[in-house]
N, CA and C atoms as an extended XYZ file, in Angstrom:
600
Properties=species:S:1:pos:R:3:atomname:S:1:resname:S:1:resid:I:1 pbc="F F F"
N         8.348       11.969       20.689 N   UNK     1
C         7.113       10.923       20.431 CA  UNK     1
C         6.994       10.004       21.687 C   UNK     1
N         6.112        9.746       22.160 N   UNK     2
C         5.526        8.823       23.151 CA  UNK     2
C         5.570        7.493       22.646 C   UNK     2
N         5.603        6.255       23.822 N   UNK     3
C         5.455        5.131       22.900 CA  UNK     3
C         4.245        4.615       22.435 C   UNK     3
N         2.933        5.077       22.563 N   UNK     4
C         1.881        5.299       22.107 CA  UNK     4
C         1.753        5.698       21.123 C   UNK     4
N         2.424        6.709       20.475 N   UNK     5
C         2.045        7.511       19.507 CA  UNK     5
C         2.714        6.973       18.165 C   UNK     5
N         1.982        7.115       17.208 N   UNK     6
C         2.276        6.747       15.719 CA  UNK     6
C         2.631        8.087       15.009 C   UNK     6
N         3.371        8.013       14.094 N   UNK     7
C         4.132        8.716       13.315 CA  UNK     7
C         3.778        8.571       12.073 C   UNK     7
N         3.247        9.203       10.899 N   UNK     8
C         2.730        9.131        9.799 CA  UNK     8
C         3.767       10.273        9.001 C   UNK     8
N         3.778        9.514        7.568 N   UNK     9
C         4.163       10.597        6.537 CA  UNK     9
C         3.064       10.615        5.546 C   UNK     9
N         2.801       11.700        5.139 N   UNK    10
C         1.597       11.902        3.977 CA  UNK    10
C         2.393       12.616        2.635 C   UNK    10
N         2.109       12.062        1.606 N   UNK    11
C         2.759       12.826        0.318 CA  UNK    11
C         1.657       12.699       -0.582 C   UNK    11
N         0.737       14.189       -0.956 N   UNK    12
C        -0.275       13.954       -2.077 CA  UNK    12
C         0.040       15.328       -2.564 C   UNK    12
N        -0.047       15.859       -3.460 N   UNK    13
C         0.126       16.949       -4.320 CA  UNK    13
C        -1.236       17.803       -4.248 C   UNK    13
N        -2.283       17.223       -3.974 N   UNK    14
C        -3.460       18.290       -3.909 CA  UNK    14
C        -3.589       18.644       -2.468 C   UNK    14
N        -3.135       19.959       -2.467 N   UNK    15
C        -3.203       20.976       -1.141 CA  UNK    15
C        -4.486       20.679       -0.329 C   UNK    15
N        -5.622       20.657       -0.501 N   UNK    16
C        -6.980       20.801        0.057 CA  UNK    16
C        -7.266       19.467        0.740 C   UNK    16
N        -6.709       18.569       -0.353 N   UNK    17
C        -7.103       17.056        0.024 CA  UNK    17
C        -6.207       16.642        1.241 C   UNK    17
N        -4.727       17.171        1.517 N   UNK    18
C        -3.803       16.836        2.297 CA  UNK    18
C        -4.365       17.265        3.360 C   UNK    18
N        -4.672       18.771        3.349 N   UNK    19
C        -4.976       19.761        4.571 CA  UNK    19
C        -6.005       18.878        5.382 C   UNK    19
N        -7.023       18.596        4.741 N   UNK    20
C        -8.385       17.627        5.164 CA  UNK    20
C        -7.915       16.640        5.662 C   UNK    20
N        -6.952       15.662        5.276 N   UNK    21
C        -6.585       14.694        5.766 CA  UNK    21
C        -5.649       14.784        7.117 C   UNK    21
N        -4.835       15.494        7.211 N   UNK    22
C        -4.248       16.080        8.292 CA  UNK    22
C        -5.155       16.231        9.476 C   UNK    22
N        -6.118       17.099        8.845 N   UNK    23
C        -7.154       17.491        9.953 CA  UNK    23
C        -8.002       16.223       10.699 C   UNK    23
N        -8.413       15.169        9.757 N   UNK    24
C        -9.205       14.024       10.010 CA  UNK    24
C        -8.245       13.107       10.764 C   UNK    24
N        -7.023       13.135       10.445 N   UNK    25
C        -6.102       11.798       11.145 CA  UNK    25
C        -5.874       12.366       12.561 C   UNK    25
N        -5.827       13.619       12.786 N   UNK    26
C        -5.482       14.108       14.239 CA  UNK    26
C        -6.841       14.149       14.856 C   UNK    26
N        -8.240       14.227       14.321 N   UNK    27
C        -9.182       13.878       14.806 CA  UNK    27
C        -9.480       12.198       15.177 C   UNK    27
N        -8.822       11.519       14.332 N   UNK    28
C        -9.232       10.076       14.445 CA  UNK    28
C        -8.497        9.389       15.648 C   UNK    28
N        -7.340        9.972       15.832 N   UNK    29
C        -6.739        9.490       17.212 CA  UNK    29
C        -5.571       10.422       17.651 C   UNK    29
N        -5.707       10.821       18.655 N   UNK    30
C        -4.473       11.501       19.525 CA  UNK    30
C        -3.322       10.925       19.435 C   UNK    30
N        -3.451        9.674       19.112 N   UNK    31
C        -2.090        9.237       19.009 CA  UNK    31
C        -1.365        9.667       17.875 C   UNK    31
N        -1.980        9.585       17.161 N   UNK    32
C        -1.325       10.167       15.417 CA  UNK    32
C        -0.618       11.090       15.235 C   UNK    32
N         0.405       11.015       14.869 N   UNK    33
C         1.825       12.247       14.708 CA  UNK    33
C         1.770       12.238       12.884 C   UNK    33
N         1.866       13.675       12.513 N   UNK    34
C         2.216       13.807       11.483 CA  UNK    34
C         3.735       14.562       11.096 C   UNK    34
N         4.527       13.302       10.999 N   UNK    35
C         5.954       13.792       10.636 CA  UNK    35
C         6.221       14.918        9.621 C   UNK    35
N         5.677       14.433        8.694 N   UNK    36
C         5.796       15.341        7.153 CA  UNK    36
C         4.415       15.480        6.531 C   UNK    36
N         3.876       16.126        5.759 N   UNK    37
C         2.675       16.160        4.790 CA  UNK    37
C         3.137       17.166        3.751 C   UNK    37
N         3.167       16.907        2.430 N   UNK    38
C         3.569       17.572        1.616 CA  UNK    38
C         3.400       17.023        0.059 C   UNK    38
N         3.683       17.881       -0.788 N   UNK    39
C         3.413       17.420       -1.918 CA  UNK    39
C         4.492       16.456       -2.952 C   UNK    39
N         5.554       15.841       -1.900 N   UNK    40
C         6.614       15.111       -2.474 CA  UNK    40
C         7.421       14.852       -1.403 C   UNK    40
N         8.119       13.580       -1.552 N   UNK    41
C         9.083       13.189       -0.723 CA  UNK    41
C        10.478       13.038       -1.229 C   UNK    41
N        11.301       13.935       -1.327 N   UNK    42
C        12.735       13.799       -1.792 CA  UNK    42
C        13.585       13.087       -0.754 C   UNK    42
N        14.576       12.884       -1.121 N   UNK    43
C        15.878       12.104       -0.155 CA  UNK    43
C        15.917       12.791        1.174 C   UNK    43
N        16.009       13.989        1.164 N   UNK    44
C        16.178       14.671        2.499 CA  UNK    44
C        14.839       14.581        3.409 C   UNK    44
N        13.652       14.695        2.764 N   UNK    45
C        12.478       14.277        3.658 CA  UNK    45
C        12.463       13.022        4.308 C   UNK    45
N        13.053       12.129        3.402 N   UNK    46
C        12.706       10.557        3.858 CA  UNK    46
C        13.699       10.166        4.824 C   UNK    46
N        14.782       11.206        4.619 N   UNK    47
C        15.888       10.643        5.447 CA  UNK    47
C        15.464       11.394        7.066 C   UNK    47
N        14.961       12.339        7.012 N   UNK    48
C        14.405       13.352        8.337 CA  UNK    48
C        13.421       12.476        8.909 C   UNK    48
N        12.181       12.065        8.019 N   UNK    49
C        11.323       10.892        8.782 CA  UNK    49
C        11.426        9.711        9.017 C   UNK    49
N        12.600        9.154        8.532 N   UNK    50
C        13.209        7.941        8.912 CA  UNK    50
C        13.882        7.982       10.153 C   UNK    50
N        14.419        9.158       10.337 N   UNK    51
C        15.134        9.522       11.788 CA  UNK    51
C        14.061        9.522       13.009 C   UNK    51
N        12.865       10.294       12.557 N   UNK    52
C        11.898       10.625       13.508 CA  UNK    52
C        10.938        9.249       13.831 C   UNK    52
N        11.329        8.259       13.417 N   UNK    53
C        10.451        6.644       13.695 CA  UNK    53
C         9.316        6.594       12.706 C   UNK    53
N         8.949        7.242       11.873 N   UNK    54
C         7.996        7.110       10.745 CA  UNK    54
C         7.505        5.379       10.821 C   UNK    54
N         5.957        5.088       10.844 N   UNK    55
C         5.628        3.746       10.985 CA  UNK    55
C         4.720        3.694        9.705 C   UNK    55
N         4.675        4.675        9.236 N   UNK    56
C         3.712        4.248        7.798 CA  UNK    56
C         3.842        5.792        7.113 C   UNK    56
N         3.880        5.233        5.910 N   UNK    57
C         3.700        6.397        4.736 CA  UNK    57
C         2.386        6.132        3.840 C   UNK    57
N         1.757        7.200        3.796 N   UNK    58
C         0.409        7.299        2.873 CA  UNK    58
C         0.986        8.136        1.849 C   UNK    58
N         0.677        7.551        0.664 N   UNK    59
C         1.319        8.222       -0.551 CA  UNK    59
C         0.296        8.155       -1.571 C   UNK    59
N         0.113        9.152       -2.450 N   UNK    60
C        -0.584        9.216       -3.690 CA  UNK    60
C        -0.028        8.514       -4.774 C   UNK    60
N        -1.058        7.385       -5.473 N   UNK    61
C        -0.683        6.449       -6.367 CA  UNK    61
C         0.084        7.311       -7.182 C   UNK    61
N        -0.226        8.808       -7.569 N   UNK    62
C         0.306        9.068       -8.894 CA  UNK    62
C         0.997       10.470       -9.035 C   UNK    62
N         1.796       10.802       -9.319 N   UNK    63
C         2.504       12.025       -9.471 CA  UNK    63
C         1.747       12.965       -9.836 C   UNK    63
N         2.110       14.220       -9.810 N   UNK    64
C         1.621       15.388      -10.380 CA  UNK    64
C         1.047       15.451      -12.030 C   UNK    64
N         2.231       14.461      -12.837 N   UNK    65
C         1.820       14.288      -14.099 CA  UNK    65
C         1.245       13.230      -14.533 C   UNK    65
N         0.451       12.385      -13.436 N   UNK    66
C        -0.188       11.194      -13.754 CA  UNK    66
C         0.219        9.902      -13.852 C   UNK    66
N         1.823        9.731      -13.714 N   UNK    67
C         2.272        8.655      -13.594 CA  UNK    67
C         2.492        7.869      -12.346 C   UNK    67
N         2.671        6.712      -12.124 N   UNK    68
C         2.722        6.044      -10.532 CA  UNK    68
C         3.830        6.651      -10.080 C   UNK    68
N         3.761        6.831       -8.791 N   UNK    69
C         4.594        7.460       -7.956 CA  UNK    69
C         5.951        6.338       -7.253 C   UNK    69
N         6.336        5.661       -8.580 N   UNK    70
C         7.050        4.485       -8.022 CA  UNK    70
C         8.493        5.068       -7.341 C   UNK    70
N         9.046        6.196       -7.858 N   UNK    71
C        10.463        6.500       -7.411 CA  UNK    71
C        10.229        6.722       -6.126 C   UNK    71
N         9.325        7.411       -5.420 N   UNK    72
C         8.880        7.919       -4.209 CA  UNK    72
C         8.550        6.613       -3.431 C   UNK    72
N         7.921        5.497       -3.858 N   UNK    73
C         7.520        4.400       -2.976 CA  UNK    73
C         8.915        3.610       -2.693 C   UNK    73
N         9.688        3.222       -3.982 N   UNK    74
C        10.843        2.838       -3.779 CA  UNK    74
C        11.552        3.543       -2.786 C   UNK    74
N        11.775        4.831       -2.861 N   UNK    75
C        12.673        5.286       -1.806 CA  UNK    75
C        12.061        5.340       -0.600 C   UNK    75
N        10.969        5.282       -0.175 N   UNK    76
C        10.555        4.843        0.945 CA  UNK    76
C        10.688        3.633        1.441 C   UNK    76
N        10.520        2.584        0.609 N   UNK    77
C        10.981        1.082        0.850 CA  UNK    77
C        12.321        0.915        1.205 C   UNK    77
N        13.355        1.669        0.652 N   UNK    78
C        14.738        1.536        0.528 CA  UNK    78
C        15.071        2.232        2.017 C   UNK    78
N        14.277        3.234        2.558 N   UNK    79
C        14.562        3.981        3.834 CA  UNK    79
C        13.845        3.305        4.849 C   UNK    79
N        13.292        1.912        4.832 N   UNK    80
C        12.739        0.977        5.717 CA  UNK    80
C        11.180        1.320        6.097 C   UNK    80
N        10.715        2.259        5.461 N   UNK    81
C         9.245        3.297        5.608 CA  UNK    81
C         8.086        2.294        4.949 C   UNK    81
N         7.055        1.745        5.831 N   UNK    82
C         6.165        0.962        4.983 CA  UNK    82
C         5.689        2.015        4.606 C   UNK    82
N         4.791        1.741        3.027 N   UNK    83
C         4.062        2.417        2.214 CA  UNK    83
C         2.600        1.667        1.891 C   UNK    83
N         1.612        2.618        2.220 N   UNK    84
C         0.332        2.248        1.545 CA  UNK    84
C         0.021        3.224        0.606 C   UNK    84
N        -0.355        2.924       -0.570 N   UNK    85
C        -0.883        3.948       -1.597 CA  UNK    85
C        -2.350        4.205       -1.536 C   UNK    85
N        -2.804        5.153       -1.502 N   UNK    86
C        -3.943        5.838       -1.254 CA  UNK    86
C        -4.472        6.589       -2.674 C   UNK    86
N        -5.371        6.322       -3.172 N   UNK    87
C        -6.175        7.043       -4.390 CA  UNK    87
C        -7.228        6.757       -4.431 C   UNK    87
N        -8.075        7.989       -5.332 N   UNK    88
C        -9.576        7.596       -5.827 CA  UNK    88
C        -9.790        6.733       -6.713 C   UNK    88
N        -8.627        6.438       -7.714 N   UNK    89
C        -8.700        5.391       -8.434 CA  UNK    89
C        -7.125        4.840       -8.981 C   UNK    89
N        -6.844        3.680       -9.334 N   UNK    90
C        -5.599        3.288       -9.992 CA  UNK    90
C        -5.839        2.208      -11.020 C   UNK    90
N        -5.328        2.163      -11.889 N   UNK    91
C        -5.338        1.174      -13.110 CA  UNK    91
C        -4.737       -0.241      -11.999 C   UNK    91
N        -5.016       -1.019      -12.375 N   UNK    92
C        -4.408       -2.608      -11.796 CA  UNK    92
C        -2.751       -2.640      -12.422 C   UNK    92
N        -2.491       -2.538      -13.642 N   UNK    93
C        -1.355       -2.658      -13.879 CA  UNK    93
C        -0.312       -1.413      -13.255 C   UNK    93
N        -0.719       -0.394      -13.216 N   UNK    94
C         0.005        0.716      -12.515 CA  UNK    94
C         0.049        0.542      -11.025 C   UNK    94
N        -0.748       -0.259      -10.185 N   UNK    95
C        -0.515       -0.552       -9.204 CA  UNK    95
C         0.079       -1.802       -8.833 C   UNK    95
N         0.263       -2.870       -9.848 N   UNK    96
C         1.065       -3.696       -9.984 CA  UNK    96
C         2.718       -3.050       -9.698 C   UNK    96
N         2.916       -2.054      -10.450 N   UNK    97
C         4.393       -1.462      -10.581 CA  UNK    97
C         4.435       -0.858       -9.384 C   UNK    97
N         3.463       -0.262       -8.358 N   UNK    98
C         3.985        0.255       -7.127 CA  UNK    98
C         4.051       -0.876       -5.999 C   UNK    98
N         3.484       -1.801       -6.374 N   UNK    99
C         3.097       -3.255       -5.492 CA  UNK    99
C         4.999       -3.890       -5.480 C   UNK    99
N         5.077       -3.575       -6.717 N   UNK   100
C         6.697       -3.980       -7.107 CA  UNK   100
C         7.735       -3.077       -6.451 C   UNK   100
N         7.425       -1.965       -6.375 N   UNK   101
C         8.267       -0.753       -5.722 CA  UNK   101
C         8.278       -1.052       -4.272 C   UNK   101
N         7.392       -1.681       -4.002 N   UNK   102
C         7.529       -1.925       -2.395 CA  UNK   102
C         6.047       -1.557       -1.776 C   UNK   102
N         4.875       -1.049       -2.276 N   UNK   103
C         3.737       -0.599       -1.454 CA  UNK   103
C         3.250       -1.862       -0.849 C   UNK   103
N         2.880       -1.923        0.172 N   UNK   104
C         1.727       -2.879        0.850 CA  UNK   104
C         0.651       -3.044        0.330 C   UNK   104
N        -0.057       -2.226       -0.381 N   UNK   105
C        -1.151       -2.199       -1.168 CA  UNK   105
C        -1.966       -0.773       -1.350 C   UNK   105
N        -3.001       -0.890       -1.739 N   UNK   106
C        -3.688        0.367       -2.244 CA  UNK   106
C        -4.908        0.462       -1.377 C   UNK   106
N        -5.390        1.542       -0.751 N   UNK   107
C        -6.826        1.842       -0.348 CA  UNK   107
C        -7.371        3.244       -1.003 C   UNK   107
N        -8.698        3.015       -0.923 N   UNK   108
C        -9.187        4.164       -1.561 CA  UNK   108
C        -9.019        5.381       -0.864 C   UNK   108
N        -9.031        6.545       -1.181 N   UNK   109
C        -9.117        7.992       -0.312 CA  UNK   109
C       -10.359        7.821        0.623 C   UNK   109
N       -11.511        7.601        0.116 N   UNK   110
C       -12.700        7.510        0.719 CA  UNK   110
C       -12.645        6.661        2.085 C   UNK   110
N       -11.872        5.476        2.021 N   UNK   111
C       -11.906        4.100        2.859 CA  UNK   111
C       -10.428        4.663        3.788 C   UNK   111
N        -9.846        5.243        3.760 N   UNK   112
C        -8.636        5.502        4.532 CA  UNK   112
C        -8.549        5.310        6.031 C   UNK   112
N        -9.532        6.407        6.500 N   UNK   113
C        -9.753        5.998        7.753 CA  UNK   113
C       -10.331        4.922        8.585 C   UNK   113
N       -11.439        4.256        7.527 N   UNK   114
C       -11.793        3.180        8.244 CA  UNK   114
C       -10.728        2.085        7.837 C   UNK   114
N        -9.550        2.117        7.289 N   UNK   115
C        -8.723        1.332        6.930 CA  UNK   115
C        -7.057        1.377        7.861 C   UNK   115
N        -6.894        2.773        8.349 N   UNK   116
C        -5.939        3.184        9.010 CA  UNK   116
C        -5.357        2.293       10.190 C   UNK   116
N        -6.092        1.679       11.190 N   UNK   117
C        -5.662        0.891       12.249 CA  UNK   117
C        -5.344       -0.383       11.810 C   UNK   117
N        -5.824       -0.992       10.759 N   UNK   118
C        -5.440       -2.134       10.218 CA  UNK   118
C        -4.043       -1.891        9.294 C   UNK   118
N        -4.135       -0.801        8.571 N   UNK   119
C        -2.401       -0.208        8.053 CA  UNK   119
C        -1.388       -0.315        9.212 C   UNK   119
N        -1.738        0.625       10.228 N   UNK   120
C        -0.562        1.022       11.123 CA  UNK   120
C        -0.382       -0.705       11.688 C   UNK   120
N        -1.237       -1.570       11.905 N   UNK   121
C        -1.202       -2.927       12.508 CA  UNK   121
C        -0.045       -3.824       11.495 C   UNK   121
N        -0.344       -3.469       10.388 N   UNK   122
C         0.348       -4.404        9.366 CA  UNK   122
C         1.687       -3.939        8.872 C   UNK   122
N         1.817       -2.597        9.119 N   UNK   123
C         2.952       -1.956        8.697 CA  UNK   123
C         4.219       -2.699        9.137 C   UNK   123
N         4.486       -3.029       10.216 N   UNK   124
C         5.632       -3.527       10.725 CA  UNK   124
C         6.017       -4.804       10.093 C   UNK   124
N         4.998       -5.607        9.557 N   UNK   125
C         5.158       -6.801        9.372 CA  UNK   125
C         5.710       -6.813        7.558 C   UNK   125
N         5.316       -5.842        6.841 N   UNK   126
C         5.748       -5.394        5.620 CA  UNK   126
C         4.754       -6.627        4.485 C   UNK   126
N         3.929       -7.014        5.389 N   UNK   127
C         3.157       -8.111        4.619 CA  UNK   127
C         1.853       -7.135        3.499 C   UNK   127
N         1.482       -7.797        2.499 N   UNK   128
C         0.513       -7.044        1.620 CA  UNK   128
C        -0.739       -6.920        2.417 C   UNK   128
N        -1.654       -6.014        2.110 N   UNK   129
C        -2.769       -5.445        2.334 CA  UNK   129
C        -3.716       -6.119        1.545 C   UNK   129
N        -4.265       -6.853        2.089 N   UNK   130
C        -5.564       -7.670        1.371 CA  UNK   130
C        -6.817       -6.869        0.470 C   UNK   130
N        -6.780       -6.083       -0.147 N   UNK   131
C        -7.703       -4.996       -0.834 CA  UNK   131
C        -8.228       -5.808       -2.484 C   UNK   131
N        -9.489       -5.830       -2.599 N   UNK   132
C        -9.594       -6.207       -3.880 CA  UNK   132
C        -9.110       -5.470       -4.957 C   UNK   132
N        -8.521       -4.130       -4.952 N   UNK   133
C        -7.695       -3.341       -5.725 CA  UNK   133
C        -6.095       -4.275       -5.889 C   UNK   133
N        -5.891       -4.603       -4.845 N   UNK   134
C        -4.349       -5.483       -4.794 CA  UNK   134
C        -4.724       -7.140       -5.887 C   UNK   134
N        -5.934       -7.635       -5.295 N   UNK   135
C        -6.153       -8.707       -6.391 CA  UNK   135
C        -6.134       -8.547       -7.353 C   UNK   135
N        -6.888       -7.125       -7.885 N   UNK   136
C        -6.774       -6.766       -9.438 CA  UNK   136
C        -5.567       -6.793      -10.368 C   UNK   136
N        -4.898       -6.039       -9.393 N   UNK   137
C        -3.252       -5.823       -9.853 CA  UNK   137
C        -2.583       -7.193      -10.043 C   UNK   137
N        -2.742       -8.141       -9.237 N   UNK   138
C        -2.135       -9.296       -9.097 CA  UNK   138
C        -2.158      -10.252      -10.242 C   UNK   138
N        -3.780       -9.715      -10.916 N   UNK   139
C        -4.217      -10.818      -12.053 CA  UNK   139
C        -3.503      -10.198      -13.349 C   UNK   139
N        -2.838       -9.098      -12.999 N   UNK   140
C        -2.181       -8.873      -14.361 CA  UNK   140
C        -0.808       -9.427      -14.690 C   UNK   140
N        -0.221       -9.751      -13.264 N   UNK   141
C         1.082      -10.496      -13.476 CA  UNK   141
C         1.351      -11.603      -14.181 C   UNK   141
N         2.226      -12.498      -14.859 N   UNK   142
C         2.259      -13.668      -15.158 CA  UNK   142
C         2.491      -14.659      -13.916 C   UNK   142
N         2.967      -14.003      -12.611 N   UNK   143
C         3.047      -14.934      -11.665 CA  UNK   143
C         1.605      -15.693      -10.933 C   UNK   143
N         0.837      -15.199      -11.540 N   UNK   144
C        -0.538      -15.390      -11.021 CA  UNK   144
C        -1.112      -16.664      -11.746 C   UNK   144
N        -0.573      -17.126      -12.599 N   UNK   145
C        -0.566      -18.381      -13.579 CA  UNK   145
C        -0.094      -19.447      -12.920 C   UNK   145
N         0.715      -19.530      -11.628 N   UNK   146
C         0.866      -20.270      -10.835 CA  UNK   146
C        -0.401      -20.672       -9.495 C   UNK   146
N        -1.207      -20.349       -9.785 N   UNK   147
C        -2.209      -20.354       -8.574 CA  UNK   147
C        -2.939      -21.844       -8.916 C   UNK   147
N        -3.458      -22.284       -8.104 N   UNK   148
C        -4.480      -23.464       -8.390 CA  UNK   148
C        -5.537      -22.728       -8.965 C   UNK   148
N        -6.520      -23.606       -9.465 N   UNK   149
C        -7.839      -23.314      -10.029 CA  UNK   149
C        -8.756      -22.257       -9.056 C   UNK   149
N        -8.785      -22.947       -7.852 N   UNK   150
C        -9.678      -22.373       -6.748 CA  UNK   150
C        -9.061      -21.095       -6.146 C   UNK   150
N        -7.507      -20.927       -5.993 N   UNK   151
C        -7.210      -19.856       -5.719 CA  UNK   151
C        -7.233      -18.910       -6.479 C   UNK   151
N        -7.059      -19.132       -8.235 N   UNK   152
C        -7.186      -18.012       -8.829 CA  UNK   152
C        -8.768      -17.735       -9.204 C   UNK   152
N        -9.432      -18.511       -8.688 N   UNK   153
C       -10.722      -18.091       -8.933 CA  UNK   153
C       -11.340      -17.094       -7.763 C   UNK   153
N       -10.696      -17.288       -6.356 N   UNK   154
C       -10.876      -16.569       -5.341 CA  UNK   154
C       -10.532      -15.371       -5.400 C   UNK   154
N        -9.050      -15.054       -5.982 N   UNK   155
C        -8.570      -13.615       -6.433 CA  UNK   155
C        -9.294      -13.269       -7.471 C   UNK   155
N        -9.657      -13.760       -8.707 N   UNK   156
C       -10.881      -13.256       -9.697 CA  UNK   156
C       -11.874      -12.766       -8.839 C   UNK   156
N       -12.776      -13.193       -7.963 N   UNK   157
C       -13.891      -12.814       -7.360 CA  UNK   157
C       -13.700      -11.827       -6.339 C   UNK   157
N       -12.445      -11.694       -5.783 N   UNK   158
C       -12.185      -10.679       -4.773 CA  UNK   158
C       -11.875       -9.314       -5.604 C   UNK   158
N       -10.736       -9.681       -6.395 N   UNK   159
C       -10.794       -8.418       -7.750 CA  UNK   159
C       -12.008       -7.752       -8.207 C   UNK   159
N       -13.122       -8.533       -8.405 N   UNK   160
C       -14.123       -7.972       -8.781 CA  UNK   160
C       -15.281       -7.465       -7.709 C   UNK   160
N       -14.823       -7.236       -6.783 N   UNK   161
C       -15.176       -6.847       -5.627 CA  UNK   161
C       -16.198       -7.543       -4.584 C   UNK   161
N       -16.157       -8.817       -5.028 N   UNK   162
C       -16.588      -10.064       -3.803 CA  UNK   162
C       -16.040       -9.909       -2.531 C   UNK   162
N       -16.725       -9.986       -1.209 N   UNK   163
C       -15.793       -9.567       -0.179 CA  UNK   163
C       -14.763      -10.788       -0.016 C   UNK   163
N       -13.694      -10.843        0.472 N   UNK   164
C       -12.820      -11.796        0.458 CA  UNK   164
C       -12.988      -13.098        1.166 C   UNK   164
N       -13.612      -12.749        2.208 N   UNK   165
C       -14.215      -14.044        3.017 CA  UNK   165
C       -15.197      -14.868        1.940 C   UNK   165
N       -16.454      -14.099        1.393 N   UNK   166
C       -17.267      -15.224        0.822 CA  UNK   166
C       -16.455      -15.367       -0.418 C   UNK   166
N       -15.520      -14.838       -0.948 N   UNK   167
C       -14.699      -15.307       -2.404 CA  UNK   167
C       -13.949      -16.667       -1.750 C   UNK   167
N       -13.380      -16.543       -0.624 N   UNK   168
C       -12.511      -17.716       -0.314 CA  UNK   168
C       -13.349      -18.898        0.056 C   UNK   168
N       -14.480      -18.489        1.043 N   UNK   169
C       -15.370      -19.767        1.169 CA  UNK   169
C       -15.877      -20.193        0.169 C   UNK   169
N       -16.356      -19.551       -0.808 N   UNK   170
C       -17.258      -20.216       -2.159 CA  UNK   170
C       -16.280      -21.239       -3.051 C   UNK   170
N       -14.935      -21.098       -2.763 N   UNK   171
C       -13.783      -21.488       -3.388 CA  UNK   171
C       -12.874      -22.804       -2.453 C   UNK   171
N       -13.292      -22.765       -1.507 N   UNK   172
C       -12.969      -23.828       -0.602 CA  UNK   172
C       -11.127      -23.261       -0.252 C   UNK   172
N       -10.714      -22.069       -0.141 N   UNK   173
C        -9.481      -21.544        0.267 CA  UNK   173
C        -9.615      -20.941        1.806 C   UNK   173
N        -8.723      -21.605        2.254 N   UNK   174
C        -8.276      -21.110        3.914 CA  UNK   174
C        -7.563      -19.757        3.653 C   UNK   174
N        -8.197      -18.988        4.596 N   UNK   175
C        -7.691      -17.537        4.781 CA  UNK   175
C        -6.083      -17.550        4.523 C   UNK   175
N        -5.509      -18.415        5.933 N   UNK   176
C        -4.287      -18.538        5.842 CA  UNK   176
C        -3.382      -19.016        4.396 C   UNK   176
N        -3.818      -19.848        3.665 N   UNK   177
C        -3.517      -20.490        2.712 CA  UNK   177
C        -3.026      -19.063        1.556 C   UNK   177
N        -4.463      -18.404        1.297 N   UNK   178
C        -4.515      -17.463        0.493 CA  UNK   178
C        -3.708      -16.206        0.575 C   UNK   178
N        -3.364      -15.951        1.927 N   UNK   179
C        -2.547      -14.389        2.619 CA  UNK   179
C        -1.256      -15.329        2.150 C   UNK   179
N        -0.512      -16.480        2.144 N   UNK   180
C         0.520      -17.148        1.673 CA  UNK   180
C         0.859      -16.881        0.512 C   UNK   180
N        -0.224      -17.654       -0.366 N   UNK   181
C        -0.055      -17.164       -1.755 CA  UNK   181
C        -0.157      -16.020       -2.059 C   UNK   181
N        -0.706      -15.008       -1.679 N   UNK   182
C        -0.991      -13.242       -2.283 CA  UNK   182
C         0.934      -13.003       -1.874 C   UNK   182
N         1.243      -13.361       -0.584 N   UNK   183
C         2.523      -13.008       -0.450 CA  UNK   183
C         3.858      -13.416       -1.131 C   UNK   183
N         3.407      -14.714       -1.553 N   UNK   184
C         4.299      -15.252       -2.902 CA  UNK   184
C         4.236      -14.396       -4.125 C   UNK   184
N         2.965      -14.083       -4.357 N   UNK   185
C         2.760      -13.433       -5.610 CA  UNK   185
C         3.204      -11.930       -5.685 C   UNK   185
N         3.480      -11.184       -4.518 N   UNK   186
C         3.938      -10.069       -4.380 CA  UNK   186
C         5.677      -10.043       -4.568 C   UNK   186
N         6.045      -10.923       -3.619 N   UNK   187
C         7.366      -11.045       -3.767 CA  UNK   187
C         8.000      -11.404       -5.023 C   UNK   187
N         6.911      -12.611       -5.829 N   UNK   188
C         7.235      -12.541       -7.286 CA  UNK   188
C         7.494      -11.360       -7.719 C   UNK   188
N         6.516      -10.536       -7.814 N   UNK   189
C         6.442       -8.974       -8.339 CA  UNK   189
C         7.811       -7.934       -8.128 C   UNK   189
N         8.361       -8.234       -6.985 N   UNK   190
C         9.435       -7.429       -6.061 CA  UNK   190
C        10.651       -8.221       -6.754 C   UNK   190
N        10.763       -9.345       -7.005 N   UNK   191
C        12.065      -10.022       -7.269 CA  UNK   191
C        12.996       -9.468       -8.138 C   UNK   191
N        12.506       -9.021       -9.290 N   UNK   192
C        13.534       -8.425      -10.347 CA  UNK   192
C        14.154       -7.221      -10.193 C   UNK   192
N        13.253       -6.410       -9.054 N   UNK   193
C        13.564       -5.114       -8.529 CA  UNK   193
C        14.822       -5.318       -7.137 C   UNK   193
N        14.787       -6.320       -6.915 N   UNK   194
C        15.435       -6.543       -5.736 CA  UNK   194
C        17.083       -6.230       -5.608 C   UNK   194
N        17.654       -5.160       -5.115 N   UNK   195
C        18.807       -4.909       -5.199 CA  UNK   195
C        19.281       -3.807       -6.142 C   UNK   195
N        18.347       -3.474       -6.767 N   UNK   196
C        18.279       -2.547       -7.879 CA  UNK   196
C        18.004       -1.133       -7.534 C   UNK   196
N        18.318        0.047       -7.906 N   UNK   197
C        17.883        1.240       -8.084 CA  UNK   197
C        16.566        1.421       -8.483 C   UNK   197
N        16.058        2.830       -7.895 N   UNK   198
C        14.559        2.920       -8.330 CA  UNK   198
C        14.699        3.398       -9.873 C   UNK   198
N        13.491        3.384      -10.623 N   UNK   199
C        13.162        3.762      -11.963 CA  UNK   199
C        11.989        4.644      -11.945 C   UNK   199
N        11.995        5.107      -12.782 N   UNK   200
C        10.860        6.318      -12.810 CA  UNK   200
C         9.549        5.564      -14.129 C   UNK   200
């Protein structure tokens, strides 16, 4: 792999969608390399892709039985591989669990290519990816009660689909302030899991 290439890992049990995504990613940029694309990511696969320098894992929010992909996200996190959850739809409470397990955030499958460059740039920082889905998931957590009224209202507006810049401007919240607050909420979600094993 050359310095300008980006290696990705893809986990999704829908064969046709996964194959289509691989084709789309290769068309999106000649620098994109696919280290692995398959229905699951066991320890051997994670170890292999870790050695190959994967910079970002794109993983379906749900396992084949419909439960959140918490074990896979946590395994990738423990291997130091940033994870973005990709889904057609995920419930806020389930996404909160995935964020707690280590995911950067969630993007809709239909929006993935539009978000990909931003996700790749963000991945090394391990900072949360600010989407309406992330905001909605954070509203379900007790930690959100620590927000100021203006911050909470901006979070609520963004969760409801209002563009982030509009939500922030409407409530007088600076973007840097908001990013810091969201980072703190995410860390609060992850704190109970810190240093513990994965769970299903």
